N, C-alpha and C positions, 0 to 999 in steps of 0.2 A: 504494501499500499505506499509507506513514506517513499519507497522508488520512483515511483508513478508521480507523486507530488513533486520531485525535484527533477524529473523528465520534463515533466508538463511545465514547471518554471520556467523550466531551462527554453523552452520550447518559442514560451510566450514571451521572455525576456529577447531572446533573439530578433523575433518580430519586432519590439519595443524599437531596440537599438537601429534597425532598418531604417523602421519609418515614424518613430515615433518618439525622437530625439530624447523630446523636452517633459513626455512622460516617465521617459527612465530615469531621467534626470532627477525626476523627485524619489526617488526609492535612495532608502537611505541603509547602510550594510550594518547586518548584523552586531551587535556588543554582548561580547563575555560575559555569562553569568544572568543577565537580564531574566531568560526564562526562568532562573532556578529563583532568583528574587521574586519574580510575579508569582510563582507558584505558591512561595512562601508569604506572602502579603496575603492571596487567597485562601492559601488552607487548601489545596486542592493540589493534585496530582496531573499533568497534564497528558494527555496521550499521544502515542508515539508520534502520531500524524501531526498534530496541535504542534509537538514540540521540532517535527523535521519542517514545519512550515515555517517556524519564527528560527531557525537557525540559515533562511538563505533570505532576510531578509529584515530590516528592523521599523518597516510603516513605511508612509511617505511621510514629506515635511509638508506641513500646512500650506496652502500657496493662494489666498484669500488676495486678492485685489492684484495681480501678476499680469503681465501683458508681455506677449499672449498668454492666455491661460494653458498650464502645460498637459490639462485632460488628466485624465485618471485611469488605472488599470482595469478596476470593476463599473460596470454602470451605478450610478448614485454611491456608491460607497469608496469614502476614501480606505486605503491598509492602516491599521493601527502598529502598533507596535507592544509589545510583552508589558512595557511599562505604561502606555497609555491604556492598555485593555485593563490592568490591576486596578489602576486608577479609578477610571470610568467605573467598572464593577464593583468596587468598594463604594463610590458615590451611590448608585444605584439599590444598593442592596443598603443604608443606611436609608434612602428616600423612603421606599417601599415597606421596608422593618417599620418607618414611623408612622406611614401610612398606614397601615394595617394595626397596627396596634392603637390609633385614636378612632378608626371605624371598629373597634373590636373585634377584626376577623381574624383566623386562626392562619398561620403560617404554614402550611400542611399540603402543599402541590403533589398532584402524584408526582411518584417516583418515577416515570417511565419517560425515559429521551422520546424525543419527537412530539409528546402528547400537550396541547396548549394548558399552562398553566396560568395563564391570565393576569399575571404579574410578574417582576423581576424574581429571579431566585439564585440561589448563592451558584450553584452549577450552572451557570451563563457566564461563558467567558466572550466577550467581540473582539471582534479581527477586522469589522470595518464598520466605518462611523460616517453617515452620511451629512456631519455637520447639523443636520436640522430637526433633531430628535428620534431617529432610527437609526438600529446598529444593526448587524449581520453578527448573530453570536454562535458559537459553540454550544451547542447541550450537553451537558456533562455527568447527566443522570444515566442510570442503570437501564437495562434493555438491549434488545435488537437494534435499534436506531441511536447508540451510542454513539456520540461526536459525530451527528447529525446537525446541520446549518438549520438555524431558523431566524427569522426576522422578526426584533422585537422595536415595535413600535409606540411614541410614548401617549398615542392616543389607543390605537387599537391592540394594543401588548404583542403577544404572539398569538394573534387570533389564528393567524392562515398557517398555521403548524410547521412541518420542514418543508425546508426549503430544497434542499441539496443532501443526498444521503452522506455527504461528505464532503471536504475539502477537496480532495482529488476528481469528486465528480463536479464540484465546480470549477476549475481549473479545465477539465475535459472540454466544458462546454464552452467556458472563453475561449479558446485554442479555438474550437469548432467554427464559430462565429468570425474570430479573427481572419482563419486559412480562406473561410468558403463564404464569405458573408451568411444573409441571413440575422436573424433577431434573438436576443438571448431575454426572454420575459419581457419583450414585449422593446426592447432595446437594440437599438440597430448601431454599429462602430462605426466609424469613420475617419481618416486619417488626416489631418489636416495642419499645414505650416507645423510639421513635426510633432503632432500631439495625436494622442489617441481621445477621440472623444465619442460621448453615444448620444444618441436621439430617440427620442420615445415613439413607434411609430403604433398608434394606437388602435388600427385596424388587427397589426400583427399580435398586439397581445390582448385585443378581444377573442380571437382564434386560437391562443394558447389556455386562454380560462375557462373558452368553451369547451375545449379537449380535455 
């Protein structure tokens, strides 16, 4: 599984360096010990695939206000580092612990990965951030979908359930559309002025939702 992540990421990087230098330039080099510090901060043991993922990069630097806009590796989400992920998860844990306590609601989500919890839980680890209230998270609860990717929105929470079974599946989908065109969950890639950009195709999104 992890060798697949490394291979797929290498092929995506090759495309970025060839066609989207600005986007490639936003990626930071991994930092030794950062993964272990994030695990300790969250009191979690990351699965091998997530550790492999963060051994390949340290997220993307913030690019607000840059001209030309350097684009993004994923549609809507910027990649985050282990340090950023831990900080976001700690903040979200505190927010939701306070909300549930104030509402006198027990914090007892189902322990099975991929099942919507309708709240932020301690087993969520963000790997992508849209900088507007939505995160792409790895669900580290147990069960057959352990390690799946879910979207957590500040309004809808994790209502839509599993988005990808794994990081490897996400990267495979990204690589496919970069190579062949088409859309990824309604987002169509293009290469403009040295940047990878994603444009929403409403018709394609509607077809995928119907499917």
